[in-house]
N, C-alpha and C positions, 0 to 999 in steps of 0.2 A: 663201867654197872650197865647191864639191861635190864631195864622193865617192864611187865608187862601185864597187861590193864587184868585187875579183878573185875568183879563182876557188884563191888559194890556201887550201887546207887545212889545218886541222893540229890532229892528235888530241892532245889533253893526256891521260897517265896523270893522274888526279886523286881519290889513293886518301881515304876517309872517313878524318879523322883526331878526327872527337871528336862525340860523340854526347848532347845533354840530353835527356832522358826526361819528359816530361810525364806526367800521365796519362794519356791518350787518342792521344798523338801525341811526337813528337820535332821537336827541331832538329839537321839534320846539316852541316857544317862538311868541307866537301875542302879542302888543298891538292896542287898541283902546280907541277914548273916544265918551260918550254918553250924549244925555242930556237930562235928567229924566224928564219930563212936571211935575210931583206930586210925595203926598206923598203915601209911603203906601209900601202894597209889588205888588213887577212886575218884571217882565220875562225879560232878557235881554237873548239872539239870536246869536247864532253864526254860522254861517250857512253853509250850504258845506264841512264842517269835511271830511277827504277821510274817507273810512274805516279801512284804513292797519292803524287805529288808535291804538293803546292800552289803553283800556276804566280804566285799574285802574288805569294808569300812570296821570292822569289831574289835574294836579292845577291850580287855579283860584286865585286871590289878587285882590283888588277893593281899591282904593283909591275916598274918595267924602263922600258925608252927607249924609250916612250911613253906614251896615251891608251888606255883603253874607250870607243870612240861605243855604245853598245847591248849587250844582249843577248837575243837570242831565245829561244823554248821551241819544239822541233818532235816530232811524235811520226813512231812510224812501227812497223812490223811486226818487231820482230827477229828473230832465234835467243833460240832457249833459252836461259833462262840457267841454266848447270848445276845444279842442287841436290847436295850430298853425299849422299845417300843413291841418285839414281840415278847418280854417277860412282862409287860403291862398287857397283852394283848390274853396269855398265856392265864393270868391270874384272875382276868374278868372270866373268859369262858368256862376255869373250874366253877366259878359260883353259878353261872348262866345254870351249868349241870347240873350243879347244887340243889338250884332253885326248881329246874325241870324236873328229877327224881324226888322230891315232896311233892310240885303240884302228879305227879301218875301214883305217887304214892296213896294222897288223897284219894282219886281220883277211882282207885281201886280199892278199896276203903271203903266207900261212898256205892260205886257199883254191887260191890258184898254186900250192903246193907239192904240197897234194893231189894235183891235179889232174893234174900231170903224173907224180907216184905211182902213181896209179892208171892213170894208158895205158899207162904200162911195165909195171905188175904183167900186167894186160890183157894186154899187148906178150908179156910174158916164158911167161907159162902156158899161153895157145895156140901155141907155137912148137911144131913137130915134135920139136930137140931134150930140150924140157921131159916133152912126152909120155912121148918113149919112154924116159928114163931114171926117169920118174915108173913106168913099168910095167915096168922093171927093179927098183925097187925101190931107187935108188942113191939118192933124193931125201930128204933130213932131217926129217921131217914137224913135229917139237918147233920147229926153224929158221923152216918156211913160217909154222907156226899163229904166232911172233912178230914174222915178217916184215908176215902180212897182219893183226894189231892193231894192229903201229903206221900201215900203212897206211889203213886204216877204222874203227879207238877210238881212237887217242891223237888223231891231228888232228881226227876228229867231235868228240871231248868237247872238246877246245881250242878250236874252231871255235863250240862253245855254249858256255863259260865266259867268251867276246869277245861275245855273244849278249847273253848277259843284265847284263854290265858294260855296253855300250850303251845298254839298255834304261832300266837306272837310273839312268845319266848324263842320258838324255834328261828322265828325270823331273824329274831335279834342271834341264835350263835350263829346259822347261816351267812350270817354281815361278818362276823368276826373272822368266822375259820376262811372269812375269801378274802379280808383283809389279811391274816395271817400266812392263805397262801402265796398272796401277791408280794409282801415281807422278803420270805423264804425262799420266793423265785430270786428275786430282786439281787440277794444277797448271797446265796447256796455256791454260786463259783468263787465270788469274793472271801469267803471265810474256808471252804474248806479244806484248802491247802497253808500250815503251818510249818511252825521250823522248832525245833528244840537246837537251844544253845549249848555244848557238851563241852566245860574243862574239865581235864583231867590235870588231878590236882596229885601232891608228893607231901604226904602227911607225917609229918615227924612223930608224934601224938594226937593222942588224943585230944582234942580243942576245938575251941569256937573258928572259924572263919569267915570274914568277910570277902564280898569281890564287889568292883562293882562296872558295870558292864557298859560301854557304850557302844553304839553304831550310828549309822546315816543310813536313816530312812524315807521314798521316794512318797512322792501326793503326803504332801502337806504344805499349805500354803495361805498367806496371808500380804495385806496391801490396805493400803491405809482409807478414809473417808472422814469429808470435814461436817461439820454444822459451821456455821456462819451467821454468827448475832451481831446485829448492828447496831449500838449503842447511842446515845447521844454523843459522844466525842470520841468513840473507839471502837472499835471490830473486837468480837469476842471470838477469838475463832479454837475450835473444840477438835484436835486431832485424833480421830478414833482407830483402831487398828481392826478389821476384821480377821477371824485367823480361821484357817476348815482343817480342819482334821478327817481323810479318807484313809486314813492308815487301820485299820483293823484294831486298834491297839487304843484303849482309850487312857486320857492320862486324866486320873485320876490322883488330886490334891498333890497337882506337883509344881513345880513354879516353871513362868514362864517367860525364855527371851527372847524377844523379835529384831533379825538381823538386816539389815539391806545388803549385806555382805556376798559377794558371789559364787556361789558354787559351785557352778559350771566350769567345764575341760577346756582351755583351747590351747592353740599351739602356737607359733611364730610361721609366717607364709612369706617362705621366700620369693621376691618379687622373680617373674615371667617375662623374659626380650619382649619389647614392642615392636613388631615389625610394621614399616611399610612398604608400598607396592607403585610400580607406574599399570597406567590402568585405568578404566572408565568403570567408573562403582558402581552397583548394582541399584535403580533406583524403583521403589516398586511402584504397583501403574494405580493411577486417584481413583479412591473410592467414590461411588455415588454418594450425592449429597445425602441421599435416605440411611444407605448403608454406613453411614462415617457417622452419622449422629445417632447412629443405632449401637455402634463398636464405643462410641464412646460413654453411651450411656449405659450400656455393659460392664463395661473397666470402671465405670463408676462405681456402679454399684456393686462389683467383686474390691473394690478398697472400700466402701462401708462396710459389708460383711467381713473382712477383714481386721477390721478396727478392734481391738481390746481395750474396754472399757476403763482400764489403770490407766494405758495413756494420757499423756496431753492432748486436749484438743478444746478448738475456740468454743468459745462459753456461747451459751445458744440460750432465746428467752424462749420460754412458758407463760401461758395463762397466769393468772395469779389464783389459785387454790386453799380452800378452807382451810387443809391437814397436808401437811407434804404426804408423801407416798409412804407407805411401812417398812417398815424397816428393821432387823433384826435385835435380838436384843440386848440392850447395850451397861455391862457392869462398868460403877465409877471406881473406879479403880486407879488414881493414874499414875504412870510409869516414872519410873527411872530414864532418862534421855543418855544417851552419849554419843557422842558426835568424835569421830574422827574423820577428819578433810570427808569424803565425801560418805564417807562408811557413817549409817548410825544402829544405836542399836536402843532397843525398848525393853527393860527389864520390869515386869510386873515386881509389886510388891509382897503382894499377899500369893497363896497356893489357889491355883483355878483350876475348874474341873471341864473338859473339854472333850466330850462324849465323839465315837469316828464315825458319825454322820453323815459327813462332807455339809453338812449346814453352815453357812457364817457366823461366832461367835465372839461379838464386840467388847471391847473393852476401851475404855480411855484412856488414850497414851499423856496428853500432851493438850497443856490449855496457854493460849496466850492474847496477850491486851495490843491493836493491831494499830497503827495510822489509820484513819482510811476519810476518805473523799466524795462528794456526787461529781459528780461532773454530767451536763444538762447537753445534748443537743436539738436543733429541731431543722430538718432537712426541712421548708417550708414548701417547697417544688412538690414534696410527695405526699405532705398529708399537712396535718393539723397535730400532730402527737409528739412531744416532747419527749424524745429518747431522759431515762436516767441513767448512767455510767457507773457503776458501781469501784473506787478504783481502794484499794492499799497497800501499805506497804509494807513489807515484812521485816521480820525482827533479823535477832543472829542465828538463823536457823535456818537449814531447807526445809522446804517444805517438798514431799515426793507427789509425783502422781498419783490425783486419787478425783475420785466425784463430789461435791461439794453441792450441802444444800444453804440456799442463804434466808434468812429470817430476817424480820425487822420486828421487835417484841417478841409477841406471840406468834406473828402472822408469816404466814410460810411466802416466799418470792419468788423463787424458782430453783433450780436446779445449774450449774455446770458440772465440765471437765476441768479442774486443774490439773496443769501441765508442772511440771520439777518449777519450783520456783528458787532462786538465788538469795542468798540473805542480804537481806535491805532491797532486793527487788520490786516496783509499784507492777502490779497484777490488778486482771478485771476479774471483778466478784462476781460480774453478772448484769443483766441491761431488763432495764423494764422500761415501761412506757410510765410516766414521774405524773405520782396521780396529785401533785400541786402545782403545777408549771398548768397554764393553759396557754393556748397559740388559734392564732387564727387568722387566715391569709387573704387578704378580699381585694377583689379589683373593685379599685372605687370609680375610674373610671375609663372608658372608651370610645374614642371617636372612630363613626367609620369612616368610609376610604375616600379622600378627598381628586379629586380630577379636574387641573385646572384647564381651558379653553384650548389652553395655547403650551403651558407648561407638557413637560415627558415625563412629567414621573407624579406616582402615587404615594401618598404616608399613611400610615394608619399610627396610631398614639396610646397610651398604656398607662394607667398610676394606679400603681400599689401599695396597697396598707400592708403593714406588719407587727401583728398588736400580740403579747405577752402580756401573761396575767399572773402575778407570782404570790403564792395563797402563804409561802413558809419564810423562814430566815431568807437573807443576802443571798443571792446566788448571781452567779456567774454563769452565761449561756451562752452558747458558741450558737450561732445561728447562721447557716449557709443558703441562700438562694443564686437561682440563677435568671438569665437575664438572654433572649435569642444573641445566640453570635450567625454575625455571618460567612458564609461560605461562597460567594459569589463578590466579586467585584463591584458589581449591578444595585446590586444591593446596600443597606449602607442601615445600621441601627445607631442610635445617638441617645445619649442619656444625657436628659435634659434638667433633670435636680435629683439628691439622694439625700436622705439625710436619717442617719448619720452616714459619714463617710467613712467606708469598710474596709476593715485589719488590710484585707489579704483582695485581692484578685485575679484573676486566671479564666483566659479563654468562655470568657463571660459568667465565671462561678462568682461569687462573690458571698465573703466571709466574715462577717460580724460578729465581737467577744462583747457582750452589753454585761454590765451591772445590774442588776434589777434589786434593788431596796425588799425590802418583807413587805409584802401585802399592797401591792405601787402594778400601776402598766408602765409596759413602755412600748414605742411609738417607732418603726423607722419605714421610711418611705421612701419613694422613687417613683422618677418616671420617666419614660423610652420613647424611642420614635423611629418606627421603622418607614425607609423610604424604598420605592424600586420603581421599576419599571412599566408605565402606565402601559393595561391590558396584558400583562403576563401575573401567572399568579406566583406566589410565595408560599410556603408550605413550610411544616407548619407553625401554622400561625398563633401565637396564646387563644 
C-alpha cells in the first residue's frame, strides 16, 4: 500500500522530563500526549528544538492505535526563545513606561491649569474695573501677591519637579534598553535557528497517542567540586556537581542524571612500522643561554594556559582568607550514586530546573566521612615556618578530579586541585603554615677563624639549636636541616656533637622524626667544625 501524507498537522506539547548529562553533551527525553482526531496518515510536530541537537541520535517511540512510519527534522528561523533575563527586563520596562506616561499626563494637566489661570489673571488685571479699584486703593495687596505666587511660582515649581522626575525615569529606561540590547546581541545568532521534529504517524482510528522522543544534544557540561571540612577526628568531604546548560533548551522540572561515561567516538589504530637507518642524525644548533631561558619560559607559560582546571594538579598554598571565594548557589539534594568500575552515575532524587544560561548550577552529590591526619614538616634551613600537610584516606569510591575548598570548622584554609583519587588512596588536601607549632633555629656559638703559627690549617666552628614549641595535641614532626658538605679533599667538615641522632642523613642533609607532646618544647642541638688550608677562602660559609 502506498501512503501519501495529508494536511493533518498536529503540534505536540512534549516537555523535557529527563536529562542525562555527560562530560560534554547530554541525552534528552521528552514525553507528550496528543489527541489525533481522525484515522489515516498524520504529522505530529515537536516544535522549537535547539539547533544543538545531534540529528542522527533522534529516537521516537509511540503508544496508541496506530504506528510510526518515519521521523524527519526540519530547520527553521523561529521566534526568539525568550530568556528569563530578557523577560524580566521587558516587564521592568513596561512598568517604567507606564510610570512615564502617568507623569507626562500629570505634567500636561498641570500646564493646562496654569495656562488657564494665567489667561484669567491677565484678563482680570487689565480690565477697567480692576484698574479703577486699584487706583482707589480698594485691592488687597497681600491677597493679590498670594494669588500671583500661586499662578506663577507654585505651578512652575511643580512643573520643574515633574521635569526632574521624568529625566531620572528616562535615564532608567535608557539603562534598561541598553541591557536589553546587550542580551539580544548576545543570544541573537544562537536563538535564531530552531528545529521541528516531525513524526509521521499512521492512525487506525481517532484516539490518544503518546510519544517518547529522545535525542543527544551538545554544549552540556558537568564537573565535580568539593568542600572538605576538617573535624576533630575525621574529614567531611562534600562532593558537589556543577551543571551547565548551554543548549538553549530550558530543563524545567526534569529528573537529572550525571554520568562519567565517555560518549566520544573512537577507533582502533593499526601500528605503523618503526624504521631505523644508518647515518648521522640531525642535531639542532645550541641556543644561547638567554634564548634558551626565554624558550623554556614561553613553553612553560603555554602549558599553564592550556591546563584545564578540572584536571589533576598539585596542591598549592593560599593565604588564609576570612571568607572563601564566591561559589554558585548549591542545592542540598543528595544524589544516588551508582558505580560500575571506573564509571560513576549520580541520579538526583528530585526534579530540578536548569535554565539555558550557561552558568554553573550546583547540587550536592555525595557526603563522605573520611579519615585524615596532619603531618608536620620543618625545613630549618629555609626559615622558621612549620608546614602542616593535610592527609586524607579515601573510602571505597573513586573521587573524580576537581577543585576542592578546605575548611577547618568555619575557617577557610585554602583551595587545591584534586587529581583522580582511587579507592583507599591517601591524598593531600593542601598545605599551610601551622598556626599551632612554632619553630626557631638559633646560632648559639660561632668561633672566628683560628690560625696557628706552625700549622697549615684554619678552622671555624658552629653550634646550632633547633627549638620546636607545640601548642596543640601530641604531634609527630619531621625536621630537616643541612650542614655544609665539602666538595674538596682539602676541606673537611667534622660533626662534634648531635642530639638527638638523626633518623637519616644524606650528603649533609639530616632528617629527624620527633614526637613532641602537647604544650611542650623540644630541642635539637648540633655542633660542627670546618677545617681548610690556611690562607684560602671557603665559600659559602654559614
